[in-house]
N, C-alpha and C positions, 0 to 999 in steps of 0.2 A: 504493500497500499503505499512504501513511501513517505512514512509518517510516525510520531512519537508515540501517535495514540492505540492502543490496542487496537489488532483488528476487527474484535468482534464488539467493537463500541462504536463503531462506525455507524451512522445513524441511514435508515431506511422508512423514509415519509415518517422521520420526525422520532426515530426511537432506534435505541443503539439494536443491533441484528440478534444479539441474543436474546434481547427481550421476544421476539417473535418465534425462536425456537423453543423457549421455558412456556410461551403463550401453547404451542403447538402440543406441548408434552402435557400441561395440566387440562388443557380440553381435553386426550386421549385418557384424563383420569390418574393420570400420574399422581403420586402423592409426595415421592421422595426425589430429588434430583441431584445428583453428585454432578458438578463443576471442575471439570479437570482445566486449572490455569497454569501458568506460566509466565511469558515476558508480560509486564504490567498489571500482574497479577492484583497490586495494591489498588491501583485504579478498578479494575473488573469486580474486585468483589466490596468495592466500595459503592459503585453503582447499582448495585444488586444486593446491598447487605441487608435492606429492610425484610428480604423474603427469607423467614425460617424454612421456607420447605427445600432449600439447597444448604449442601452439606459441600464444604470447598477441599479439594485434593488440590496438591500441588506435584506438578511433573517439572524438577528442577534441571534435566536431560531431557532432550528431545530428540527421542531417539525412535519416533514411530509413532503409528496410531496404536499396535497394539500394546508398545510400552504406556501410553497414555492411561489405556485400559486398564495394564496391571496396576497403576498407581492406585487404582479404587478397589483392590481386592480384598482390603480391609474393609470399607464400606458395604460391598456387596455382602461379606461374611454376617456382618450385623443383620442386614436384611433378610436372611436364609435364617438365622436364629429365631428372628420376627416374625417368620412364619411368610416370607416373599417369596414368590416364585417366578416370575418374568423379567429381564432387564431389555429397556429399548436402548440403544446406543444412535447417536445423533451427531453433525457435525456442528458446532458452536457458529460455522461462517455461512449458513443454506436457511437464510431468513426466510425462504418463501414456502418451507414445509408447512403444511397445515395438517390441523389434528385430525380431521376425516380420515385421511392417510393413514397416519399412524393407528387408528381404530382399526379399518381396515386389517392392515397389517397383523394389530394384536388378534382379531377373531379368525383369521386363517390360521395364524401361530398355534392358536387353541384349539379350534376346530381340526388342524390335522394333529393335534400332539406330536406336534413337529419339539426336536430338539433347539433350532435356531432355526429360523425365518426371514427372511429379507423382502424389501419392496424394490423394487425393478421398475426400469424405464426404457422405452424405445425411443432411439435418437437416429434423425437421420445425419448426424455427424455424431460419433461415439470418441472424436480424439479428447484425448485427456483422461476419462473414464474406465474402471476397472470393467473389464467384457466380464460378462456372465455365460460360462461354458456349460454346455448340456450334452447329454449324451444322447443316442439315436433312436429311444423314448421321451426324448423331452423332459429327461430326469437331471436335477443338480450336478454338475461336476465339482466344479471349482471356479473362483475368480481368479482371473489374471489382471494384475496390473498393467497400464498401457506401456511400462518401461521394460516386463519382461515377456510380453506377449509377442508371437510367432506373427509375420504377414498374415497366415490364415486367421488367427485369433482377433486381429486388429480390424477383419471384416465384421467380424459380430455387431450386430445393432444393438443387441439388448445391454443396457448399463447397471451398473450397482451405485446408486449414490447416496452412500451412506448410510442408507435406514436398517439398522437391525432392530431384531429380537429373537432374544435368546433365555433360557433359561437358567436361573442363576447357578447351579451347582453344573451346569454343561458348559458355563460359560469360563468358570474358575478351573475346569478341566483343560478345557480347549486353550486358555492363556498359558498353562503350564507347560503345554508341547509347543509354543509360539517359538520358530528360528527366526534367526536373521540372514538368511542364505538367498540374499537376492542381491540385485547391481547396486540399490540403494545401500545397502546392511543394513535396514530397518526392520524393527519388528512390523510387519503388516496386520493390522487389526482384522482384515477381509482372508485372511489366511485360518482363520478359525473355522469356516466353513466346510472346508476340504477338510481339516483335520476330523470335526465332526462326521462329516458324509464317510471319511475313509473306518473312523469307528464304529462305523456300522447306525449311527443315530442318523435321524431323519432331517432333512435339510428342506426347506420349501422357498421356494422363489415364484412372488408372486408380484404380476405385473401391476400394480396399483399406482404409479407416480406418472402426472402428465409431464410433458417434454419443458414445459416453463418452469415447474419447482425443482427438476432439479439442478438448477444454475445455483453454483456456488461462488461467492466473492472471494479473489485473488488479488484483484487490481482495481484504482480507480474508474476502469472502462465499465468491468462486472459489476460493480456498485449504481451505476447510474443507470443500466439495464436491469436490474433486480430491483431497483425503486422505479421506474417506468412501471414494470408488471406490479410491483404492489400498489401504485397509484390507482392503477385502471380497474384492482379489485375493490379499492377503496370507493371508486366511484360509481361501480358497478353495485356495490350492496346500495349506495344511496338513491343511486335511479329508480332501485328496485323498490326503495321506500317510498317512494312519492315526491323524490325533489326533482326538481330539472337543473340539469348543469349544459347551460348553453355551449360553452366550449373545453370540451376535456383537456385540448392541446395547452389552455393558456389560462387554464386553473389548478390551483394545486392546495389540497386538501391532505391534513397530518393524520396518523393512525389515531384514533378512539375517540373522533369528533362523532357528535349526533347534530342531526339536522331534520326538525320536523317535517311533515309532508307540506306540498305545495310552498314550499320554498323556493327560490331561485338563486343560482348562482351564476352571475354576466362573467364576462370575460375578464382575465388579468385580475384575480380573486384570489386570495391567500387565507388559508384556515388551518391556524395553528392547533397543536395535537391537544385532545379531550375537551376541546371545546364545545358547549350545547347552545344549539341555536334551534330556538323556536320553530314553529310551523308559519307560515305563509309570510316570512321573510324576504327581503328584497338585498341579496350583497354582491357590492360592485356595481360598475365597472370600476376597478384598479381600489378594490377595498383591501384593507389586511386586518384581519382578525388575529390577535396576538393567542399565544398557548391561554387553555384554561379559561377561554371568555365565557361569560354567559350571555346570549342576544336574545332579549325578550320575542314573543309572538309578535309577527308584524311589523318587524323593526326593517326599515331600510336604511344601510350604508353605503354611502358611495365616495369615492374618491381614495388616495393610498394614507387613511387616518386610522386610527383604532377606536374601536367603539367608547371609551372612555370621554374622548376628546370630540367625536364625530357630531355632527346635528341629524339629530335623529329624527324620523318622519312617523310616528305611529299611523300606522295604515289602519282605516276605519273597517 
C-alpha cells in the first residue's frame, strides 16, 4: 500500500477494511473472533479495542498464512474445551466478503459432515489465486498456489479466495502437519485441505462466491476497485428501500447511512457514515452531510455546507 497505516485500516466507504470482515463473521453467527496482528498491531487493536468478542493474537514473524493460523492454536484449544466445534478462517484484507456467503459455506460444511470446507469462485482471469484441483469425479484433490502451479493447473478457473470452514480438532491436526517445502519457503494454510484429504477426511469445495466478492486489496488500485463495488452495494440497498439517487457516479454515501423513503439524493452529494436521514428529504446538489449527522424528515439541504450551518427548508 506504500503507507505507514496498517493495510486493514485503509477505508472502504468510510470504514476500515477489517470492519467488513468482522461484520460478515458476526452476521454469519460467529461469537468469538481471533484476529492475528503483526505490523501496526497497536493501531489495529486501538481501532477495534471496544469489541470484546475479539481475542488478539500476535504473529511476530511473518512466515505465511499457515504460520498465522498456528499462532491461534492456544485460543482454538480453549474453544474446544468450551465445546466449540467449527472455525471460519478469513483474510483481513477482503472487505467484500458477505455474511450470507459464510452462512452458505457453514451450512454446506455441516450438512456434508465435512472435516473441512471451502467456498470457491469461478473467474475469467484466475491469475494470482490458488487453483482448486479436482479429480475426474469432481472431488477435491488440493489447492495449488499460482507460483507452484504447472502450466496446466494455471488454466484452471476455479479459485480459492481464502474462505475456510474447518472442524476445530481437524484444524489442529492439519496445522501440526504443515511444511514449508515450496518456492516461497512459507507455511501455506491452503495445504491443510490436501493434508486432511490424504488422511481420509472429507473435504468439500462449494462454489458460493461471486467474482466481485473475491477481490482482495494489495495496492491502492485494488482499494479503489473495492470501494466502487461497495459503493454500488450501498446505493443499491438504498434504492431498494425507496430512495432516489439521481446520479450514482456523482454521489458518495458511506457505510451505515440510513435514509427514509421518498428522499432524493441530487448529484455531487456526500453523506458521511452512520448518518440518519429522514424520509422525503432533498439533499443536494453540492451537499456535504458530515458523519453521524441527523437530518429531520422533509429537510432540504443544498450547497456545499453542513446541516448545522445550512439554510434548511422544511417541506410541507
